[in-house]
PASEBA-1860 file (N, C-alpha, C; in nm, 3 decimals):
! residues 114
1> MAARGILI> 1.687/-2.185/1.699/1.745/-2.010/1.634/1.639/-1.984/1.525 ~ 1.658/-2.033/1.450/1.587/-1.951/1.293/1.474/-1.986/1.340 ~ 1.360/-2.141/1.354/1.250/-2.144/1.410/1.235/-2.083/1.461 ~ 1.233/-1.988/1.548/1.241/-1.854/1.640/1.125/-1.766/1.557 ~ 1.299/-1.706/1.538/1.317/-1.656/1.401/1.156/-1.591/1.357 ~ 1.136/-1.694/1.257/1.076/-1.750/1.182/0.875/-1.678/1.214 ~ 0.886/-1.805/1.383/0.756/-1.776/1.365/0.747/-1.674/1.441 ~ 0.805/-1.589/1.483/0.852/-1.439/1.539/0.769/-1.328/1.427
9> RAAGAALV> 0.805/-1.364/1.314/0.772/-1.289/1.250/0.684/-1.347/1.167 ~ 0.629/-1.393/1.131/0.462/-1.462/1.134/0.370/-1.412/1.192 ~ 0.459/-1.426/1.321/0.337/-1.336/1.427/0.327/-1.248/1.412 ~ 0.407/-1.124/1.400/0.413/-1.005/1.383/0.308/-0.964/1.252 ~ 0.306/-1.000/1.114/0.267/-1.052/1.026/0.081/-1.056/1.084 ~ 0.100/-1.169/1.094/-0.094/-1.183/1.125/-0.079/-1.115/1.241 ~ -0.012/-0.994/1.322/-0.090/-0.935/1.345/-0.084/-0.784/1.325 ~ -0.005/-0.772/1.212/-0.063/-0.628/1.082/-0.196/-0.696/1.031
17> LAALWCFT> -0.244/-0.771/1.004/-0.313/-0.834/0.909/-0.454/-0.812/0.978 ~ -0.420/-0.854/1.122/-0.540/-0.867/1.177/-0.641/-0.710/1.271 ~ -0.501/-0.652/1.259/-0.512/-0.475/1.321/-0.599/-0.440/1.151 ~ -0.570/-0.466/1.051/-0.624/-0.426/0.888/-0.728/-0.432/0.889 ~ -0.735/-0.578/0.924/-0.865/-0.623/0.935/-0.974/-0.609/0.991 ~ -0.970/-0.565/1.137/-1.042/-0.495/1.283/-1.100/-0.366/1.231 ~ -0.976/-0.300/1.180/-0.995/-0.167/1.229/-1.054/-0.102/1.114 ~ -1.121/0.032/1.059/-1.094/0.083/0.931/-1.087/0.287/0.969
25> PPELGFRL> -1.016/0.267/0.863/-0.921/0.409/0.898/-1.033/0.526/0.921 ~ -0.960/0.585/0.960/-1.058/0.754/1.020/-1.074/0.848/0.868 ~ -1.197/0.925/0.916/-1.231/0.978/0.784/-1.206/1.167/0.861 ~ -1.105/1.210/0.811/-1.049/1.343/0.870/-1.094/1.460/0.868 ~ -1.109/1.437/0.715/-1.217/1.544/0.693/-1.122/1.661/0.590 ~ -0.980/1.643/0.591/-0.854/1.693/0.528/-0.778/1.647/0.480 ~ -0.687/1.683/0.401/-0.662/1.517/0.295/-0.471/1.596/0.392 ~ -0.326/1.453/0.359/-0.246/1.453/0.462/-0.148/1.508/0.386
33> CGFRWLTG> -0.126/1.431/0.273/-0.056/1.466/0.188/-0.037/1.562/0.100 ~ 0.111/1.590/0.098/0.182/1.796/0.109/0.171/1.773/-0.021 ~ 0.167/1.626/-0.099/0.208/1.674/-0.274/0.072/1.671/-0.363 ~ -0.036/1.626/-0.321/-0.223/1.669/-0.362/-0.208/1.818/-0.307 ~ -0.189/1.853/-0.167/-0.251/1.985/-0.157/-0.143/2.124/-0.266 ~ 0.016/2.091/-0.269/0.074/2.158/-0.338/0.001/2.181/-0.485 ~ 0.018/2.040/-0.574/-0.033/2.053/-0.669/-0.167/1.994/-0.707 ~ -0.275/1.980/-0.647/-0.357/1.899/-0.640/-0.406/1.826/-0.674
41> RPCPFCGL> -0.300/1.736/-0.769/-0.318/1.620/-0.783/-0.258/1.467/-0.736 ~ -0.305/1.376/-0.751/-0.289/1.213/-0.633/-0.188/1.184/-0.666 ~ -0.075/1.220/-0.525/0.061/1.095/-0.566/0.108/1.015/-0.569 ~ 0.176/0.899/-0.581/0.137/0.745/-0.603/0.085/0.659/-0.519 ~ 0.131/0.780/-0.379/0.078/0.635/-0.252/-0.038/0.736/-0.235 ~ -0.093/0.812/-0.272/-0.250/0.850/-0.185/-0.385/0.748/-0.296 ~ -0.450/0.735/-0.100/-0.503/0.626/-0.107/-0.448/0.528/-0.081 ~ -0.377/0.507/-0.031/-0.334/0.366/-0.007/-0.329/0.328/0.106
49> THALFALA> -0.332/0.424/0.242/-0.404/0.363/0.408/-0.516/0.260/0.373 ~ -0.650/0.367/0.266/-0.758/0.373/0.256/-0.763/0.179/0.209 ~ -0.662/0.146/0.122/-0.642/0.026/0.027/-0.621/-0.068/0.008 ~ -0.520/-0.015/0.185/-0.477/-0.179/0.273/-0.557/-0.207/0.392 ~ -0.581/-0.136/0.392/-0.782/-0.166/0.503/-0.827/-0.282/0.426 ~ -0.888/-0.190/0.370/-1.054/-0.211/0.183/-0.969/-0.428/0.178 ~ -0.827/-0.430/0.094/-0.779/-0.563/0.083/-0.728/-0.677/0.261 ~ -0.805/-0.599/0.299/-0.754/-0.704/0.432/-0.884/-0.755/0.460
57> KGHWREAI> -0.972/-0.681/0.460/-1.040/-0.682/0.449/-1.174/-0.828/0.348 ~ -1.072/-0.825/0.198/-1.039/-0.916/0.132/-1.122/-0.813/0.027 ~ -1.220/-0.691/0.017/-1.251/-0.594/-0.089/-1.141/-0.592/-0.197 ~ -1.107/-0.641/-0.281/-1.028/-0.653/-0.375/-1.040/-0.499/-0.479 ~ -1.157/-0.493/-0.535/-1.234/-0.395/-0.607/-1.217/-0.218/-0.544 ~ -1.228/-0.294/-0.416/-1.251/-0.153/-0.321/-1.111/-0.098/-0.358 ~ -1.058/-0.137/-0.298/-0.863/-0.111/-0.278/-0.876/-0.062/-0.411 ~ -0.885/-0.123/-0.513/-0.849/-0.131/-0.701/-0.874/0.058/-0.743
65> RFNGLSPL> -1.013/0.046/-0.647/-1.032/0.242/-0.684/-0.974/0.334/-0.601 ~ -0.927/0.320/-0.435/-0.840/0.357/-0.390/-0.693/0.353/-0.427 ~ -0.632/0.297/-0.468/-0.601/0.268/-0.573/-0.512/0.181/-0.608 ~ -0.438/0.177/-0.729/-0.434/0.043/-0.811/-0.335/-0.020/-0.861 ~ -0.239/0.021/-0.719/-0.093/-0.014/-0.721/-0.139/-0.128/-0.587 ~ -0.224/-0.139/-0.534/-0.255/-0.148/-0.369/-0.198/-0.318/-0.354 ~ -0.260/-0.379/-0.444/-0.203/-0.521/-0.428/-0.026/-0.517/-0.394 ~ -0.036/-0.493/-0.490/0.191/-0.513/-0.451/0.219/-0.395/-0.335
73> AFAMLFAL> 0.141/-0.304/-0.327/0.219/-0.244/-0.165/0.191/-0.345/-0.113 ~ 0.070/-0.453/-0.066/0.033/-0.498/0.048/0.107/-0.695/0.048 ~ 0.169/-0.707/-0.030/0.270/-0.776/-0.101/0.433/-0.757/-0.012 ~ 0.408/-0.574/-0.037/0.546/-0.577/-0.060/0.534/-0.555/0.140 ~ 0.439/-0.486/0.176/0.471/-0.489/0.367/0.484/-0.590/0.450 ~ 0.442/-0.674/0.330/0.466/-0.863/0.390/0.553/-0.866/0.332 ~ 0.638/-0.860/0.340/0.755/-0.890/0.256/0.895/-0.816/0.331 ~ 0.872/-0.725/0.448/0.896/-0.661/0.481/0.996/-0.756/0.563
81> PWNCRIRG> 0.937/-0.856/0.680/0.980/-0.940/0.757/1.096/-1.005/0.708 ~ 1.141/-1.133/0.592/1.118/-1.174/0.524/1.283/-1.152/0.480 ~ 1.412/-1.204/0.496/1.512/-1.175/0.462/1.531/-1.254/0.337 ~ 1.539/-1.241/0.265/1.552/-1.313/0.145/1.618/-1.284/-0.012 ~ 1.598/-1.287/-0.096/1.645/-1.249/-0.247/1.539/-1.200/-0.277 ~ 1.394/-1.240/-0.262/1.289/-1.191/-0.343/1.196/-1.084/-0.327 ~ 1.263/-1.045/-0.093/1.242/-0.899/-0.128/1.284/-0.855/-0.156 ~ 1.421/-0.768/-0.222/1.479/-0.714/-0.271/1.457/-0.662/-0.396
89> RLWTAGLA> 1.474/-0.792/-0.463/1.343/-0.786/-0.613/1.188/-0.682/-0.581 ~ 1.171/-0.733/-0.527/1.009/-0.740/-0.483/0.986/-0.564/-0.490 ~ 1.105/-0.489/-0.392/1.083/-0.335/-0.350/1.127/-0.318/-0.464 ~ 1.266/-0.346/-0.509/1.333/-0.262/-0.642/1.165/-0.261/-0.794 ~ 1.154/-0.380/-0.799/1.009/-0.357/-0.910/0.933/-0.244/-0.847 ~ 0.893/-0.270/-0.692/0.740/-0.200/-0.679/0.788/-0.045/-0.667 ~ 0.909/-0.035/-0.589/0.940/0.137/-0.621/0.938/0.186/-0.758 ~ 0.973/0.125/-0.821/0.964/0.130/-1.009/0.822/0.179/-0.996
97> AFAVYGVC> 0.774/0.050/-0.986/0.640/0.031/-1.061/0.557/0.175/-0.958 ~ 0.570/0.220/-0.844/0.521/0.340/-0.799/0.575/0.459/-0.849 ~ 0.672/0.488/-0.935/0.731/0.588/-0.994/0.653/0.634/-1.078 ~ 0.642/0.502/-1.139/0.601/0.547/-1.370/0.421/0.566/-1.277 ~ 0.382/0.473/-1.183/0.209/0.513/-1.152/0.216/0.664/-1.113 ~ 0.322/0.733/-0.992/0.297/0.840/-1.011/0.328/0.929/-1.089 ~ 0.410/0.919/-1.170/0.365/1.043/-1.339/0.245/1.016/-1.428 ~ 0.206/0.861/-1.408/0.094/0.879/-1.531/-0.044/0.959/-1.393
105> RAVLPALW> -0.023/0.909/-1.308/-0.123/1.023/-1.253/-0.130/1.100/-1.256 ~ -0.008/1.203/-1.274/-0.031/1.353/-1.220/0.028/1.423/-1.353 ~ 0.004/1.310/-1.500/-0.015/1.386/-1.646/-0.119/1.329/-1.678 ~ -0.171/1.231/-1.628/-0.315/1.229/-1.724/-0.373/1.209/-1.617 ~ -0.476/1.301/-1.587/-0.501/1.320/-1.465/-0.739/1.297/-1.535 ~ -0.705/1.243/-1.596/-0.867/1.255/-1.718/-0.866/1.074/-1.638 ~ -0.727/1.002/-1.532/-0.785/0.875/-1.567/-0.806/0.860/-1.376 ~ -0.836/1.005/-1.314/-0.818/1.012/-1.133/-0.854/1.055/-1.137
113> PD> -1.004/1.094/-1.180/-1.081/1.225/-1.158/-1.097/1.224/-0.946 ~ -1.127/1.350/-0.913/-1.082/1.321/-0.791/-1.289/1.348/-0.763
END
């Protein structure tokens, strides 16, 4: 029974990766981020959708240009299906990193030009 659960989780992760690799995020022409709309500054998650699509295609430089923490977000996303201690540690460290990254993006606008 445990082997079946692992197989289902692996298949789900493979499907997500395949979807990210096959498709391209749409260009909407407007911003969906409420934080950016209110403040004019990018939030910690701005650019993450495009970055995850770029990472799935192997375009690391482009992904980091969209969002500097995109490799961490990619690892956090693919750690979700697994029930282990490392997932909790990864998510705790990841959320802390995104909080610091968000403060830096809001306070140091010269590093993230529009």
